[in-house]
Backbone bond lengths (Angstrom), bond angles and torsions (degrees), N, CA, C in turn:
res aa  C-N    CA-C-N  psi(-1)  N-CA   C-N-CA  omega(-1)  CA-C   N-CA-C  phi
1 M - - - 1.490 - - 1.518 105.67 -
2 S 1.330 112.20 126.66 1.481 122.22 179.08 1.508 114.27 -73.41
3 K 1.295 119.66 155.81 1.403 122.83 -178.57 1.589 103.06 -77.25
4 P 1.336 116.98 144.93 1.455 119.87 174.12 1.474 111.45 -67.77
5 T 1.353 115.11 146.55 1.497 118.24 178.95 1.447 109.70 -77.64
6 E 1.381 121.06 169.08 1.280 126.27 177.68 1.523 112.66 -56.90
7 D 1.359 118.42 -46.76 1.342 125.02 179.90 1.616 109.30 -54.28
8 E 1.319 113.44 -48.50 1.552 114.46 177.89 1.424 115.71 -63.36
9 I 1.308 119.55 -35.04 1.452 122.55 177.22 1.561 108.25 -65.58
10 L 1.379 115.74 -49.44 1.515 113.95 175.01 1.452 116.95 -56.35
11 K 1.435 116.68 -35.58 1.428 117.87 179.74 1.579 111.72 -66.75
12 Q 1.299 116.51 -37.22 1.395 125.58 177.66 1.547 110.34 -64.13
13 L 1.231 115.76 -42.54 1.517 123.65 176.66 1.506 111.68 -58.88
14 R 1.359 111.12 -46.56 1.542 120.75 -174.89 1.535 107.94 -65.88
15 E 1.448 115.28 -30.58 1.415 115.88 -177.52 1.540 115.02 -79.96
16 L 1.356 113.24 -12.13 1.516 116.26 177.01 1.522 110.75 -74.54
17 D 1.329 109.85 153.46 1.564 111.32 178.16 1.568 103.53 -77.58
18 P 1.421 113.72 155.43 1.520 119.82 -167.41 1.498 106.67 -60.30
19 K 1.367 133.87 -32.67 1.394 133.10 -175.96 1.541 106.68 -66.06
20 N 1.366 120.83 -45.35 1.519 122.88 -178.69 1.590 106.62 -66.40
21 R 1.374 114.28 -43.76 1.448 121.18 -175.33 1.613 107.21 -58.14
22 R 1.341 115.63 -49.26 1.473 118.45 176.59 1.524 113.73 -59.44
23 R 1.189 120.50 -39.78 1.488 127.08 173.26 1.407 108.61 -58.38
24 I 1.402 125.78 -54.05 1.392 124.76 -177.54 1.589 111.24 -64.35
25 F 1.343 117.91 -38.25 1.499 115.37 176.49 1.580 111.33 -68.80
26 A 1.315 115.34 -37.45 1.446 112.94 171.83 1.460 116.90 -62.45
27 T 1.288 118.31 -35.56 1.473 119.38 177.60 1.538 110.63 -67.78
28 L 1.386 118.64 -39.36 1.371 120.75 177.65 1.526 114.14 -66.36
29 K 1.347 112.83 -36.44 1.550 118.72 175.53 1.486 110.16 -64.60
30 N 1.317 117.65 -47.15 1.461 120.26 174.95 1.528 115.68 -53.23
31 E 1.346 114.00 -47.85 1.410 122.45 178.83 1.517 113.03 -60.96
32 R 1.263 116.23 -39.86 1.534 120.41 179.10 1.515 109.56 -66.12
33 E 1.437 112.30 -49.49 1.500 114.29 -178.20 1.567 113.15 -61.03
34 E 1.363 113.42 -32.44 1.572 114.72 178.28 1.474 105.03 -69.09
35 R 1.332 123.35 -43.39 1.518 125.32 -179.92 1.560 102.99 -56.59
36 E 1.259 120.43 -46.96 1.480 120.24 -172.84 1.573 108.09 -66.09
37 R 1.355 120.80 -43.30 1.402 124.16 174.47 1.512 113.66 -53.88
38 Q 1.393 113.69 -48.38 1.446 119.06 179.50 1.504 110.04 -60.68
39 T 1.357 118.93 -45.75 1.437 124.92 176.07 1.475 113.26 -48.35
40 K 1.401 111.00 -53.43 1.449 121.94 -173.03 1.565 109.54 -62.15
41 T 1.381 112.43 -44.24 1.501 119.20 176.44 1.520 109.97 -59.12
42 Q 1.256 119.29 -48.46 1.436 125.18 -177.13 1.527 107.18 -60.37
43 A 1.375 118.01 -49.16 1.411 117.96 179.59 1.519 117.74 -57.18
44 Q 1.325 111.11 -39.55 1.503 116.66 -179.28 1.592 111.11 -67.99
45 Q 1.262 119.26 -27.42 1.474 125.22 171.97 1.561 115.37 -77.18
46 M 1.247 119.08 -12.80 1.493 120.64 -178.71 1.487 108.79 -75.28
47 P 1.394 111.65 144.47 1.606 113.13 173.27 1.492 110.53 -71.41
48 N 1.287 115.58 163.75 1.463 119.74 178.62 1.595 108.81 -62.27
49 T 1.211 120.91 -25.84 1.511 120.89 -178.55 1.573 106.17 -63.16
50 H 1.292 118.07 -28.46 1.397 119.06 -179.50 1.475 112.73 -60.23
51 W 1.287 118.62 -34.70 1.490 126.29 -174.14 1.560 109.45 -92.25
52 S 1.307 117.59 -4.78 1.461 118.57 -179.91 1.495 115.73 -56.04
53 Q 1.329 119.08 135.88 1.423 124.47 167.17 1.576 114.84 -121.25
54 A 1.289 111.63 31.14 1.469 124.03 -179.42 1.520 111.89 -50.27
55 H 1.306 114.50 -41.97 1.507 119.98 179.43 1.604 116.46 -51.92
56 V 1.316 110.88 -22.01 1.541 116.23 -179.76 1.470 110.94 -77.02
57 L 1.407 115.19 -34.06 1.464 119.34 -176.39 1.544 115.67 -67.30
58 T 1.406 117.62 136.55 1.358 119.08 173.24 1.527 107.82 -116.13
59 R 1.367 111.89 142.69 1.434 116.00 179.02 1.563 111.99 -109.23
60 I 1.215 119.68 147.87 1.570 120.05 179.96 1.597 99.47 -126.12
61 E 1.394 111.34 149.63 1.416 117.07 178.28 1.456 112.97 -64.47
62 N 1.454 117.71 140.01 1.394 117.89 -177.59 1.509 106.90 -72.29
63 P 1.283 126.16 138.39 1.372 128.21 -172.04 1.592 109.21 -77.52
64 T 1.273 115.78 -22.05 1.465 115.82 -176.57 1.596 108.34 -135.24
65 R 1.299 114.98 155.73 1.474 118.64 173.78 1.478 107.17 -98.16
66 D 1.279 126.00 -3.74 1.527 131.84 168.74 1.453 109.28 -52.52
67 A 1.246 118.17 137.59 1.520 122.97 172.40 1.456 112.59 -68.19
68 Y 1.315 117.13 134.19 1.566 124.64 175.07 1.560 104.47 -155.18
69 E 1.378 107.25 157.63 1.501 114.60 176.15 1.520 102.15 -115.47
70 Q 1.404 112.97 138.53 1.458 125.42 175.06 1.478 106.47 -111.88
71 K 1.262 120.57 127.43 1.385 124.28 167.22 1.565 111.69 -109.36
72 I 1.337 113.66 126.59 1.408 119.38 -178.60 1.492 108.98 -121.98
73 L 1.327 116.83 124.89 1.465 123.31 179.61 1.544 105.84 -101.57
74 V 1.430 115.12 130.57 1.496 118.56 173.45 1.511 97.02 -117.81
75 P 1.401 116.41 100.56 1.484 120.39 -177.73 1.479 114.41 -78.56
76 E 1.388 121.25 -5.32 1.403 118.96 -168.46 1.617 104.49 -142.80
77 L 1.285 111.35 90.76 1.559 117.98 177.21 1.552 105.10 -114.87
78 T 1.374 114.52 126.63 1.444 120.50 177.59 1.458 111.87 -128.65
79 F 1.313 117.51 138.97 1.455 119.73 175.80 1.530 105.59 -157.03
80 L 1.335 112.47 172.13 1.554 116.00 173.20 1.658 108.06 -95.92
81 G 1.339 104.73 127.47 1.494 109.02 177.51 1.518 107.48 -75.84
82 V 1.318 112.61 -178.66 1.461 120.35 -176.34 1.509 111.81 -67.15
83 A 1.265 119.39 -12.08 1.475 122.27 175.69 1.582 110.09 -92.75
84 N 1.283 113.19 11.06 1.511 123.30 -177.70 1.523 110.46 55.46
85 Q 1.309 121.36 33.64 1.441 132.55 171.70 1.379 109.97 -110.58
86 P 1.383 121.24 144.92 1.469 123.75 -177.26 1.566 110.52 -66.73
87 D 1.333 115.08 137.34 1.392 120.93 177.39 1.651 105.45 -118.96
88 F 1.345 121.51 149.50 1.351 125.68 -175.39 1.473 106.80 -132.21
89 G 1.326 117.00 145.35 1.380 119.44 176.21 1.565 110.77 -167.09
90 E 1.252 115.42 -169.06 1.416 121.57 179.25 1.565 107.62 -138.60
91 V 1.412 114.91 157.56 1.344 117.96 -179.70 1.576 111.44 -133.94
92 L 1.207 120.43 130.48 1.516 127.74 166.65 1.374 115.29 -107.08
93 L 1.357 114.87 123.11 1.378 123.26 174.22 1.497 114.35 -102.73
94 T 1.280 118.07 128.91 1.455 118.55 167.16 1.511 105.58 -104.98
95 F 1.270 117.08 127.61 1.447 120.55 -168.44 1.496 112.30 -132.89
96 Y 1.295 119.83 122.95 1.455 124.59 174.10 1.480 109.61 -106.00
97 P 1.192 127.54 91.74 1.417 127.69 -172.08 1.490 114.85 -66.04
98 A 1.187 118.03 149.83 1.510 126.53 173.14 1.438 107.14 -108.17
99 K 1.400 118.68 -115.46 1.475 122.81 177.41 1.506 115.00 -71.55
100 W 1.387 116.34 -27.73 1.457 121.90 -176.19 1.446 112.37 -121.68
101 T 1.383 113.43 152.11 1.560 117.47 173.58 1.438 105.93 -131.61
102 I 1.368 116.47 171.41 1.527 121.23 -165.53 1.542 103.21 -93.38
103 E 1.296 111.39 135.80 1.446 122.50 169.11 1.558 106.45 -85.66
104 L 1.268 111.82 109.51 1.613 117.70 -175.34 1.416 117.72 -58.01
105 K 1.343 119.54 -31.24 1.514 115.23 178.66 1.455 110.89 -72.71
106 S 1.328 118.46 -31.21 1.513 116.76 174.05 1.508 113.62 -74.73
107 L 1.333 121.08 -25.53 1.458 122.60 166.92 1.516 111.49 -61.80
108 K 1.275 117.69 -42.25 1.506 120.71 176.42 1.496 112.56 -54.76
109 H 1.432 111.87 -53.24 1.472 115.61 177.15 1.539 115.72 -64.63
110 Y 1.262 115.13 -27.47 1.489 123.83 176.57 1.511 106.51 -64.49
111 K 1.313 121.39 -60.13 1.347 122.28 -178.76 1.526 117.01 -57.17
112 D 1.371 115.02 -38.24 1.379 121.69 174.21 1.594 113.03 -66.76
113 A 1.238 119.40 -22.87 1.549 124.52 176.02 1.509 109.97 -61.85
114 F 1.228 121.64 -21.60 1.489 124.33 -178.52 1.477 114.19 -89.44
115 R 1.361 117.21 -4.19 1.433 124.02 -166.14 1.669 105.73 -58.25
116 D 1.316 118.31 -41.79 1.453 118.68 -176.67 1.474 116.67 -101.10
117 S 1.396 113.27 13.17 1.493 121.04 179.52 1.510 109.58 -81.85
118 M 1.351 114.44 129.88 1.523 119.53 175.73 1.546 100.72 -94.14
119 I 1.366 121.09 99.60 1.361 133.15 -172.05 1.392 114.21 -144.38
120 S 1.299 126.22 140.83 1.550 128.49 176.89 1.531 101.33 -71.25
121 Y 1.383 113.45 151.55 1.428 116.73 176.01 1.602 112.39 -68.22
122 E 1.326 116.09 -28.30 1.433 117.80 -178.58 1.621 106.20 -64.96
123 R 1.360 120.17 -44.37 1.323 124.06 176.71 1.469 114.20 -62.42
124 L 1.431 117.45 -44.90 1.365 125.28 -178.32 1.554 110.57 -55.49
125 A 1.367 110.77 -48.90 1.564 117.05 177.23 1.535 113.40 -55.29
126 N 1.401 117.68 -41.76 1.391 120.22 -179.68 1.426 107.95 -74.86
127 V 1.311 122.84 -35.11 1.590 118.70 -179.60 1.440 111.41 -68.86
128 M 1.422 116.77 -36.33 1.373 117.09 -177.35 1.668 110.92 -71.45
129 F 1.315 110.42 -40.80 1.433 113.28 168.71 1.409 119.16 -50.66
130 D 1.314 112.37 -52.45 1.548 119.71 -175.96 1.585 107.30 -63.36
131 D 1.231 116.94 -43.31 1.515 121.24 -179.17 1.447 110.30 -56.98
132 L 1.436 113.66 -54.80 1.463 118.21 -178.20 1.643 114.36 -62.89
133 M 1.327 114.13 -35.94 1.380 115.29 176.35 1.598 117.08 -69.43
134 T 1.395 113.41 -32.22 1.372 120.85 176.56 1.557 109.52 -66.85
135 V 1.314 114.13 -56.61 1.486 124.26 -171.09 1.619 110.72 -64.09
136 Y 1.338 115.00 -41.01 1.534 116.16 -167.23 1.497 109.85 -109.77
137 E 1.356 119.79 -14.54 1.436 122.92 -178.85 1.547 112.06 37.67
138 P 1.404 113.31 59.95 1.513 115.27 -179.57 1.488 109.31 -77.56
139 T 1.384 110.99 169.02 1.464 125.23 179.15 1.641 101.40 -70.73
140 R 1.341 118.34 -37.36 1.405 118.66 179.71 1.537 104.48 -159.78
141 L 1.359 113.43 137.51 1.486 125.86 169.01 1.477 113.43 -127.09
142 R 1.332 114.58 126.42 1.546 116.78 171.00 1.464 105.82 -123.61
143 L 1.235 119.02 129.08 1.469 129.48 179.18 1.479 112.07 -115.19
144 I 1.215 116.07 124.26 1.461 120.93 171.26 1.522 110.67 -125.37
145 M 1.364 108.61 126.13 1.486 117.69 -179.05 1.457 107.56 -117.04
146 A 1.404 118.40 120.34 1.302 125.49 175.18 1.547 112.67 -107.96
147 L 1.279 119.64 122.97 1.521 126.53 -169.36 1.584 102.62 -99.13
148 R 1.373 112.69 144.04 1.485 118.67 176.85 1.646 107.02 -72.99
149 P 1.203 113.85 155.61 1.527 116.37 -179.25 1.582 108.04 -58.54
150 R 1.300 103.53 142.80 1.577 113.68 171.06 1.524 103.72 -139.01
151 G 1.243 116.52 113.57 1.487 123.34 179.60 1.517 110.05 74.91
152 G 1.351 116.40 24.42 1.416 119.03 175.24 1.501 114.10 92.15
153 I 1.272 115.67 1.49 1.548 126.25 -178.01 1.458 109.66 -123.21
154 S 1.386 112.24 129.20 1.578 115.27 167.89 1.516 103.56 -117.99
155 S 1.419 106.46 167.58 1.392 115.41 -179.31 1.548 111.99 -141.32
156 C 1.259 116.66 153.71 1.383 123.42 -176.26 1.558 107.69 -131.28
157 L 1.296 121.42 120.74 1.507 121.41 176.49 1.534 110.24 -111.73
158 T 1.221 119.80 150.95 1.402 127.02 -174.71 1.571 108.46 -139.45
159 I 1.279 115.98 133.77 1.485 120.42 178.27 1.537 102.19 -141.01
160 D 1.347 112.41 133.54 1.434 120.04 -176.94 1.570 109.34 -130.47
161 S 1.236 116.67 132.00 1.596 117.60 176.74 1.495 112.11 -74.52
162 D 1.343 114.75 -10.46 1.592 115.06 177.01 1.466 113.80 -82.79
163 W 1.400 120.97 -15.43 1.429 123.59 176.96 1.480 108.86 -65.49
164 K 1.374 112.17 142.66 1.548 118.97 173.17 1.448 112.31 -60.64
165 I 1.224 120.34 -40.69 1.383 126.71 179.95 1.447 113.03 -60.06
166 R 1.321 119.21 -29.15 1.598 119.29 171.86 1.475 109.20 -104.60
167 G 1.410 119.78 29.48 1.442 121.79 172.53 1.454 114.91 86.19
168 G 1.327 122.54 1.45 1.368 125.86 175.91 1.613 120.53 -75.98
169 Q 1.233 115.14 174.82 1.488 118.49 -177.43 1.502 114.00 -102.67
170 E 1.349 118.39 -7.94 1.456 129.12 -170.93 1.594 111.15 55.14
171 R 1.339 113.25 48.24 1.492 121.62 177.86 1.538 110.38 -72.65
172 F 1.328 118.93 -27.35 1.320 124.76 -169.76 1.587 108.28 -106.35
173 S 1.267 119.88 137.75 1.470 119.95 -176.60 1.551 113.27 -106.27
174 D 1.385 118.11 -7.71 1.512 117.67 -171.88 1.535 109.48 -58.65
175 W 1.122 121.06 -28.87 1.546 124.38 -176.73 1.544 114.45 -73.69
176 T 1.410 114.94 -19.91 1.394 119.35 -175.52 1.504 117.47 -71.14
177 H 1.419 110.31 -13.20 1.511 119.99 179.50 1.456 114.01 -104.29
178 N 1.346 112.97 21.91 1.514 119.78 178.70 1.522 112.00 54.82
179 T 1.290 114.47 71.98 1.472 117.48 174.78 1.435 114.16 -98.57
180 D 1.296 116.79 31.54 1.489 122.40 178.96 1.538 113.49 -60.73
181 R 1.366 119.02 -23.87 1.476 116.82 -176.37 1.481 110.67 -91.66
182 I 1.324 124.06 5.08 1.444 122.57 173.30 1.462 112.99 -62.57
183 G 1.257 114.77 121.93 1.519 123.56 -176.36 1.454 114.95 89.29
184 F 1.392 119.07 -0.80 1.456 118.62 -177.89 1.422 106.78 -130.39
185 N 1.426 118.39 149.80 1.426 122.16 162.66 1.399 107.84 -140.63
186 K 1.280 122.41 -173.13 1.463 125.36 -169.62 1.576 111.04 -61.07
187 F 1.339 118.05 -30.67 1.452 121.30 -173.68 1.419 115.31 -113.13
188 G 1.400 120.80 9.20 1.414 120.12 175.79 1.521 106.71 144.51
189 A 1.469 109.92 -161.89 1.444 114.02 179.86 1.516 113.59 -77.92
190 V 1.286 114.30 152.71 1.458 125.23 176.48 1.525 106.91 -117.65
191 S 1.271 120.62 177.88 1.421 125.31 178.94 1.460 109.03 -64.29
192 V 1.272 115.64 126.82 1.490 121.41 -176.80 1.611 108.14 -88.15
């Protein structure tokens, strides 16, 4: 027996009395909401490595062994938050390269790879930080993620490889004076 077509299903629904039709749609809605709850619960239990997009990143050899700081502003980061609603933000990377440096085109593809990911921004910041540290092995990486306001509240997350809590040695002191707003202002990116 073949499956009914969409038109046949619609015809059958239209033939139902309104009370039964409401009951059927309520059942379908409840089933969909339950699937979404299960998906959300499963996503929360996944390790950060599940969300990794490190394979998209390309590294290029650093042309010098002299120390320098590279600031990279990603002014347009989009992803689906845990409520399956689009979230928008920007990322500022402070990068002290060692043997490898970032190929910027791959970074663009990398940030776009999260566009359809239903992930919390806290997890996304940690996943991005871990991916960048793994692929590029920098002397230092500082990631600042500023999210656009949602419900009148915005958030800014900072992760620094120099922090002892992240395994660093606290050799650099620029973060001790709360430089979290470098590269950001109330309405978007400013000169870096």
